[in-house]
PyMOL CGO cylinders between C-alpha atoms (Angstrom):
from pymol import cmd
from pymol.cgo import CYLINDER

trace = [
    CYLINDER, 0.03, 21.02, -16.17, -0.46, 21.91, -19.65, 0.3, 1, 1, 1, 1, 1, 1,
    CYLINDER, -0.46, 21.91, -19.65, -3.10, 20.48, -21.90, 0.3, 1, 1, 1, 1, 1, 1,
    CYLINDER, -3.10, 20.48, -21.90, -0.91, 19.09, -24.50, 0.3, 1, 1, 1, 1, 1, 1,
    CYLINDER, -0.91, 19.09, -24.50, 1.84, 17.99, -21.77, 0.3, 1, 1, 1, 1, 1, 1,
    CYLINDER, 1.84, 17.99, -21.77, 0.97, 14.05, -21.29, 0.3, 1, 1, 1, 1, 1, 1,
    CYLINDER, 0.97, 14.05, -21.29, 0.43, 12.82, -17.84, 0.3, 1, 1, 1, 1, 1, 1,
    CYLINDER, 0.43, 12.82, -17.84, 3.61, 10.94, -16.64, 0.3, 1, 1, 1, 1, 1, 1,
    CYLINDER, 3.61, 10.94, -16.64, 2.61, 7.85, -14.77, 0.3, 1, 1, 1, 1, 1, 1,
    CYLINDER, 2.61, 7.85, -14.77, 4.39, 5.73, -12.78, 0.3, 1, 1, 1, 1, 1, 1,
    CYLINDER, 4.39, 5.73, -12.78, 3.17, 2.19, -11.86, 0.3, 1, 1, 1, 1, 1, 1,
    CYLINDER, 3.17, 2.19, -11.86, 4.20, 0.25, -8.85, 0.3, 1, 1, 1, 1, 1, 1,
    CYLINDER, 4.20, 0.25, -8.85, 2.62, -3.28, -8.18, 0.3, 1, 1, 1, 1, 1, 1,
    CYLINDER, 2.62, -3.28, -8.18, 3.80, -6.19, -7.32, 0.3, 1, 1, 1, 1, 1, 1,
    CYLINDER, 3.80, -6.19, -7.32, 1.73, -8.13, -9.84, 0.3, 1, 1, 1, 1, 1, 1,
    CYLINDER, 1.73, -8.13, -9.84, 3.54, -8.59, -12.93, 0.3, 1, 1, 1, 1, 1, 1,
    CYLINDER, 3.54, -8.59, -12.93, 0.49, -9.13, -14.68, 0.3, 1, 1, 1, 1, 1, 1,
    CYLINDER, 0.49, -9.13, -14.68, -1.33, -5.93, -13.69, 0.3, 1, 1, 1, 1, 1, 1,
    CYLINDER, -1.33, -5.93, -13.69, 1.94, -3.94, -14.67, 0.3, 1, 1, 1, 1, 1, 1,
    CYLINDER, 1.94, -3.94, -14.67, 2.05, -5.38, -17.90, 0.3, 1, 1, 1, 1, 1, 1,
    CYLINDER, 2.05, -5.38, -17.90, -1.68, -5.15, -18.78, 0.3, 1, 1, 1, 1, 1, 1,
    CYLINDER, -1.68, -5.15, -18.78, -2.05, -1.46, -17.23, 0.3, 1, 1, 1, 1, 1, 1,
    CYLINDER, -2.05, -1.46, -17.23, 1.40, -0.43, -18.79, 0.3, 1, 1, 1, 1, 1, 1,
    CYLINDER, 1.40, -0.43, -18.79, 0.07, -2.02, -22.24, 0.3, 1, 1, 1, 1, 1, 1,
    CYLINDER, 0.07, -2.02, -22.24, -3.15, -0.14, -22.30, 0.3, 1, 1, 1, 1, 1, 1,
    CYLINDER, -3.15, -0.14, -22.30, -1.87, 3.18, -20.55, 0.3, 1, 1, 1, 1, 1, 1,
    CYLINDER, -1.87, 3.18, -20.55, 0.87, 3.31, -23.59, 0.3, 1, 1, 1, 1, 1, 1,
    CYLINDER, 0.87, 3.31, -23.59, -2.15, 3.43, -26.19, 0.3, 1, 1, 1, 1, 1, 1,
    CYLINDER, -2.15, 3.43, -26.19, -3.41, 6.53, -24.19, 0.3, 1, 1, 1, 1, 1, 1,
    CYLINDER, -3.41, 6.53, -24.19, -2.65, 9.64, -26.07, 0.3, 1, 1, 1, 1, 1, 1,
    CYLINDER, -2.65, 9.64, -26.07, -2.19, 11.77, -23.02, 0.3, 1, 1, 1, 1, 1, 1,
    CYLINDER, -2.19, 11.77, -23.02, -0.69, 9.42, -20.74, 0.3, 1, 1, 1, 1, 1, 1,
    CYLINDER, -0.69, 9.42, -20.74, 2.89, 8.51, -20.91, 0.3, 1, 1, 1, 1, 1, 1,
    CYLINDER, 2.89, 8.51, -20.91, 4.12, 5.50, -18.78, 0.3, 1, 1, 1, 1, 1, 1,
    CYLINDER, 4.12, 5.50, -18.78, 7.47, 6.52, -17.33, 0.3, 1, 1, 1, 1, 1, 1,
    CYLINDER, 7.47, 6.52, -17.33, 8.27, 3.39, -15.22, 0.3, 1, 1, 1, 1, 1, 1,
    CYLINDER, 8.27, 3.39, -15.22, 6.61, 0.30, -14.19, 0.3, 1, 1, 1, 1, 1, 1,
    CYLINDER, 6.61, 0.30, -14.19, 8.16, -1.75, -11.24, 0.3, 1, 1, 1, 1, 1, 1,
    CYLINDER, 8.16, -1.75, -11.24, 7.51, -3.77, -8.35, 0.3, 1, 1, 1, 1, 1, 1,
    CYLINDER, 7.51, -3.77, -8.35, 8.39, -2.43, -4.94, 0.3, 1, 1, 1, 1, 1, 1,
    CYLINDER, 8.39, -2.43, -4.94, 12.20, -2.71, -4.11, 0.3, 1, 1, 1, 1, 1, 1,
    CYLINDER, 12.20, -2.71, -4.11, 14.35, -0.99, -1.48, 0.3, 1, 1, 1, 1, 1, 1,
    CYLINDER, 14.35, -0.99, -1.48, 15.40, 1.48, -4.39, 0.3, 1, 1, 1, 1, 1, 1,
    CYLINDER, 15.40, 1.48, -4.39, 11.97, 1.96, -6.02, 0.3, 1, 1, 1, 1, 1, 1,
    CYLINDER, 11.97, 1.96, -6.02, 11.42, 5.24, -4.35, 0.3, 1, 1, 1, 1, 1, 1,
    CYLINDER, 11.42, 5.24, -4.35, 14.52, 6.46, -6.18, 0.3, 1, 1, 1, 1, 1, 1,
    CYLINDER, 14.52, 6.46, -6.18, 13.45, 5.22, -9.48, 0.3, 1, 1, 1, 1, 1, 1,
    CYLINDER, 13.45, 5.22, -9.48, 10.25, 6.99, -8.87, 0.3, 1, 1, 1, 1, 1, 1,
    CYLINDER, 10.25, 6.99, -8.87, 11.68, 10.21, -8.05, 0.3, 1, 1, 1, 1, 1, 1,
    CYLINDER, 11.68, 10.21, -8.05, 14.01, 9.93, -11.26, 0.3, 1, 1, 1, 1, 1, 1,
    CYLINDER, 14.01, 9.93, -11.26, 11.10, 9.45, -13.06, 0.3, 1, 1, 1, 1, 1, 1,
    CYLINDER, 11.10, 9.45, -13.06, 9.66, 12.79, -12.20, 0.3, 1, 1, 1, 1, 1, 1,
    CYLINDER, 9.66, 12.79, -12.20, 6.13, 11.34, -12.82, 0.3, 1, 1, 1, 1, 1, 1,
    CYLINDER, 6.13, 11.34, -12.82, 2.83, 13.32, -12.15, 0.3, 1, 1, 1, 1, 1, 1,
    CYLINDER, 2.83, 13.32, -12.15, 0.90, 10.11, -10.88, 0.3, 1, 1, 1, 1, 1, 1,
    CYLINDER, 0.90, 10.11, -10.88, 2.03, 7.22, -8.87, 0.3, 1, 1, 1, 1, 1, 1,
    CYLINDER, 2.03, 7.22, -8.87, -0.48, 4.41, -9.83, 0.3, 1, 1, 1, 1, 1, 1,
    CYLINDER, -0.48, 4.41, -9.83, 0.06, 1.65, -7.26, 0.3, 1, 1, 1, 1, 1, 1,
    CYLINDER, 0.06, 1.65, -7.26, -1.67, -1.22, -5.84, 0.3, 1, 1, 1, 1, 1, 1,
    CYLINDER, -1.67, -1.22, -5.84, -2.70, -1.13, -2.26, 0.3, 1, 1, 1, 1, 1, 1,
    CYLINDER, -2.70, -1.13, -2.26, 0.08, -3.66, -1.23, 0.3, 1, 1, 1, 1, 1, 1,
    CYLINDER, 0.08, -3.66, -1.23, 2.89, -1.60, -2.70, 0.3, 1, 1, 1, 1, 1, 1,
    CYLINDER, 2.89, -1.60, -2.70, 1.42, 2.02, -1.24, 0.3, 1, 1, 1, 1, 1, 1,
    CYLINDER, 1.42, 2.02, -1.24, 1.28, 0.38, 2.11, 0.3, 1, 1, 1, 1, 1, 1,
    CYLINDER, 1.28, 0.38, 2.11, 4.80, -0.95, 1.87, 0.3, 1, 1, 1, 1, 1, 1,
    CYLINDER, 4.80, -0.95, 1.87, 6.20, 2.28, 1.60, 0.3, 1, 1, 1, 1, 1, 1,
    CYLINDER, 6.20, 2.28, 1.60, 6.07, 3.80, 4.94, 0.3, 1, 1, 1, 1, 1, 1,
    CYLINDER, 6.07, 3.80, 4.94, 5.13, 7.50, 6.12, 0.3, 1, 1, 1, 1, 1, 1,
    CYLINDER, 5.13, 7.50, 6.12, 8.76, 8.92, 5.68, 0.3, 1, 1, 1, 1, 1, 1,
    CYLINDER, 8.76, 8.92, 5.68, 9.51, 7.42, 2.29, 0.3, 1, 1, 1, 1, 1, 1,
    CYLINDER, 9.51, 7.42, 2.29, 5.86, 8.94, 1.51, 0.3, 1, 1, 1, 1, 1, 1,
    CYLINDER, 5.86, 8.94, 1.51, 7.01, 12.39, 2.83, 0.3, 1, 1, 1, 1, 1, 1,
    CYLINDER, 7.01, 12.39, 2.83, 10.60, 12.09, 0.96, 0.3, 1, 1, 1, 1, 1, 1,
    CYLINDER, 10.60, 12.09, 0.96, 8.51, 11.49, -2.60, 0.3, 1, 1, 1, 1, 1, 1,
    CYLINDER, 8.51, 11.49, -2.60, 6.40, 14.31, -1.62, 0.3, 1, 1, 1, 1, 1, 1,
    CYLINDER, 6.40, 14.31, -1.62, 9.38, 16.98, -1.14, 0.3, 1, 1, 1, 1, 1, 1,
    CYLINDER, 9.38, 16.98, -1.14, 10.95, 15.44, -3.98, 0.3, 1, 1, 1, 1, 1, 1,
    CYLINDER, 10.95, 15.44, -3.98, 7.80, 15.47, -6.30, 0.3, 1, 1, 1, 1, 1, 1,
    CYLINDER, 7.80, 15.47, -6.30, 5.67, 18.06, -4.74, 0.3, 1, 1, 1, 1, 1, 1,
    CYLINDER, 5.67, 18.06, -4.74, 3.01, 17.34, -7.35, 0.3, 1, 1, 1, 1, 1, 1,
    CYLINDER, 3.01, 17.34, -7.35, 3.19, 13.78, -7.02, 0.3, 1, 1, 1, 1, 1, 1,
    CYLINDER, 3.19, 13.78, -7.02, -0.71, 12.27, -7.09, 0.3, 1, 1, 1, 1, 1, 1,
    CYLINDER, -0.71, 12.27, -7.09, -1.10, 8.71, -5.95, 0.3, 1, 1, 1, 1, 1, 1,
    CYLINDER, -1.10, 8.71, -5.95, -3.81, 6.59, -7.00, 0.3, 1, 1, 1, 1, 1, 1,
    CYLINDER, -3.81, 6.59, -7.00, -4.65, 3.18, -5.75, 0.3, 1, 1, 1, 1, 1, 1,
    CYLINDER, -4.65, 3.18, -5.75, -6.03, 0.30, -7.13, 0.3, 1, 1, 1, 1, 1, 1,
    CYLINDER, -6.03, 0.30, -7.13, -7.66, -1.52, -4.12, 0.3, 1, 1, 1, 1, 1, 1,
    CYLINDER, -7.66, -1.52, -4.12, -9.14, -5.01, -3.22, 0.3, 1, 1, 1, 1, 1, 1,
    CYLINDER, -9.14, -5.01, -3.22, -11.61, -3.59, -1.19, 0.3, 1, 1, 1, 1, 1, 1,
    CYLINDER, -11.61, -3.59, -1.19, -13.72, -0.29, -0.39, 0.3, 1, 1, 1, 1, 1, 1,
    CYLINDER, -13.72, -0.29, -0.39, -13.53, -0.62, 3.61, 0.3, 1, 1, 1, 1, 1, 1,
    CYLINDER, -13.53, -0.62, 3.61, -13.17, 2.38, 5.92, 0.3, 1, 1, 1, 1, 1, 1,
    CYLINDER, -13.17, 2.38, 5.92, -9.92, 1.61, 7.46, 0.3, 1, 1, 1, 1, 1, 1,
    CYLINDER, -9.92, 1.61, 7.46, -8.35, 1.05, 4.25, 0.3, 1, 1, 1, 1, 1, 1,
    CYLINDER, -8.35, 1.05, 4.25, -9.30, 4.42, 2.90, 0.3, 1, 1, 1, 1, 1, 1,
    CYLINDER, -9.30, 4.42, 2.90, -8.14, 5.94, 6.31, 0.3, 1, 1, 1, 1, 1, 1,
    CYLINDER, -8.14, 5.94, 6.31, -4.70, 4.32, 5.96, 0.3, 1, 1, 1, 1, 1, 1,
    CYLINDER, -4.70, 4.32, 5.96, -4.64, 5.71, 2.31, 0.3, 1, 1, 1, 1, 1, 1,
    CYLINDER, -4.64, 5.71, 2.31, -5.41, 9.48, 3.55, 0.3, 1, 1, 1, 1, 1, 1,
    CYLINDER, -5.41, 9.48, 3.55, -2.75, 9.38, 5.55, 0.3, 1, 1, 1, 1, 1, 1,
    CYLINDER, -2.75, 9.38, 5.55, -0.41, 8.60, 2.80, 0.3, 1, 1, 1, 1, 1, 1,
    CYLINDER, -0.41, 8.60, 2.80, -1.54, 11.20, 0.39, 0.3, 1, 1, 1, 1, 1, 1,
    CYLINDER, -1.54, 11.20, 0.39, -3.80, 8.93, -1.80, 0.3, 1, 1, 1, 1, 1, 1,
    CYLINDER, -3.80, 8.93, -1.80, -5.89, 11.36, -3.92, 0.3, 1, 1, 1, 1, 1, 1,
    CYLINDER, -5.89, 11.36, -3.92, -8.14, 8.88, -5.51, 0.3, 1, 1, 1, 1, 1, 1,
    CYLINDER, -8.14, 8.88, -5.51, -8.46, 4.82, -5.58, 0.3, 1, 1, 1, 1, 1, 1,
    CYLINDER, -8.46, 4.82, -5.58, -10.37, 2.26, -7.82, 0.3, 1, 1, 1, 1, 1, 1,
    CYLINDER, -10.37, 2.26, -7.82, -11.33, -1.11, -6.78, 0.3, 1, 1, 1, 1, 1, 1,
    CYLINDER, -11.33, -1.11, -6.78, -9.35, -3.82, -8.36, 0.3, 1, 1, 1, 1, 1, 1,
    CYLINDER, -9.35, -3.82, -8.36, -12.18, -4.95, -10.31, 0.3, 1, 1, 1, 1, 1, 1,
    CYLINDER, -12.18, -4.95, -10.31, -12.88, -1.64, -11.86, 0.3, 1, 1, 1, 1, 1, 1,
    CYLINDER, -12.88, -1.64, -11.86, -12.93, -1.19, -15.69, 0.3, 1, 1, 1, 1, 1, 1,
    CYLINDER, -12.93, -1.19, -15.69, -9.60, 0.05, -17.44, 0.3, 1, 1, 1, 1, 1, 1,
    CYLINDER, -9.60, 0.05, -17.44, -11.59, 3.34, -18.43, 0.3, 1, 1, 1, 1, 1, 1,
    CYLINDER, -11.59, 3.34, -18.43, -12.17, 3.94, -14.68, 0.3, 1, 1, 1, 1, 1, 1,
    CYLINDER, -12.17, 3.94, -14.68, -8.30, 3.66, -14.04, 0.3, 1, 1, 1, 1, 1, 1,
    CYLINDER, -8.30, 3.66, -14.04, -7.64, 6.23, -16.86, 0.3, 1, 1, 1, 1, 1, 1,
    CYLINDER, -7.64, 6.23, -16.86, -10.30, 8.57, -15.45, 0.3, 1, 1, 1, 1, 1, 1,
    CYLINDER, -10.30, 8.57, -15.45, -8.96, 8.62, -12.23, 0.3, 1, 1, 1, 1, 1, 1,
    CYLINDER, -8.96, 8.62, -12.23, -5.37, 9.34, -13.46, 0.3, 1, 1, 1, 1, 1, 1,
    CYLINDER, -5.37, 9.34, -13.46, -6.56, 12.03, -15.37, 0.3, 1, 1, 1, 1, 1, 1,
    CYLINDER, -6.56, 12.03, -15.37, -9.02, 13.46, -12.70, 0.3, 1, 1, 1, 1, 1, 1,
    CYLINDER, -9.02, 13.46, -12.70, -5.96, 13.56, -10.13, 0.3, 1, 1, 1, 1, 1, 1,
    CYLINDER, -5.96, 13.56, -10.13, -3.78, 14.99, -12.65, 0.3, 1, 1, 1, 1, 1, 1,
    CYLINDER, -3.78, 14.99, -12.65, -6.06, 18.04, -12.73, 0.3, 1, 1, 1, 1, 1, 1,
    CYLINDER, -6.06, 18.04, -12.73, -6.64, 17.77, -9.13, 0.3, 1, 1, 1, 1, 1, 1,
    CYLINDER, -6.64, 17.77, -9.13, -10.40, 17.31, -9.76, 0.3, 1, 1, 1, 1, 1, 1,
    CYLINDER, -10.40, 17.31, -9.76, -10.40, 14.14, -7.80, 0.3, 1, 1, 1, 1, 1, 1,
    CYLINDER, -10.40, 14.14, -7.80, -12.17, 14.16, -4.38, 0.3, 1, 1, 1, 1, 1, 1,
    CYLINDER, -12.17, 14.16, -4.38, -11.18, 11.19, -1.87, 0.3, 1, 1, 1, 1, 1, 1,
    CYLINDER, -11.18, 11.19, -1.87, -14.64, 9.13, -1.79, 0.3, 1, 1, 1, 1, 1, 1,
    CYLINDER, -14.64, 9.13, -1.79, -15.27, 10.02, 1.83, 0.3, 1, 1, 1, 1, 1, 1,
    CYLINDER, -15.27, 10.02, 1.83, -18.76, 10.48, 0.96, 0.3, 1, 1, 1, 1, 1, 1,
    CYLINDER, -18.76, 10.48, 0.96, -19.18, 6.91, 0.14, 0.3, 1, 1, 1, 1, 1, 1,
    CYLINDER, -19.18, 6.91, 0.14, -17.66, 5.78, 4.09, 0.3, 1, 1, 1, 1, 1, 1,
    CYLINDER, -17.66, 5.78, 4.09, -20.46, 6.45, 6.78, 0.3, 1, 1, 1, 1, 1, 1,
    CYLINDER, -20.46, 6.45, 6.78, -19.29, 7.82, 9.96, 0.3, 1, 1, 1, 1, 1, 1,
    CYLINDER, -19.29, 7.82, 9.96, -20.56, 4.52, 11.78, 0.3, 1, 1, 1, 1, 1, 1,
    CYLINDER, -20.56, 4.52, 11.78, -17.99, 2.33, 9.51, 0.3, 1, 1, 1, 1, 1, 1,
    CYLINDER, -17.99, 2.33, 9.51, -14.88, 4.44, 10.66, 0.3, 1, 1, 1, 1, 1, 1,
    CYLINDER, -14.88, 4.44, 10.66, -12.62, 2.44, 13.36, 0.3, 1, 1, 1, 1, 1, 1,
    CYLINDER, -12.62, 2.44, 13.36, -12.14, 4.15, 16.70, 0.3, 1, 1, 1, 1, 1, 1,
]
cmd.load_cgo(trace, "trace")
C-alpha cells in the first residue's frame, strides 16, 4: 500500500452505536477511508468484497458469525484483506478462534479510539503481531 493511499476500512458490527461512533471518528482520520459500515446480513460478504477494503474492522460476534468458508471466500477475493476484531475479553479460547479466522489483531472493547486506529494502521502495514505472547500455554484449552 502506497503511503499516500488511504487505508480502506469496512466496519462490521451489530451495534449501530459502535458503527456510527467509530465511523464518525475514522472519517475524520486523514489516512483512513471508511468504505462501508453494516451489521452482519446474509449479503454482507458481497458488500465487503465490493468495497475492496484493506481492513475489516469487526466486533467479535460478527466475525464469529462468518463461518470459515465465508472467510476463505473473502480471502480469495481480497487477498490483502486484514482483519481487526473488537473483543469483549482477552481469553485464550477467543484468541484461538480468531487465529483460525485470519484475524491479525484485536483490541478490547474498552480500548481508546487511538488504540483502534493504531491497530488499523499496523495491520494495513503488516506490522501487527497476534497477541499470543500475552496468553500463556497453560491458558490454552486442550
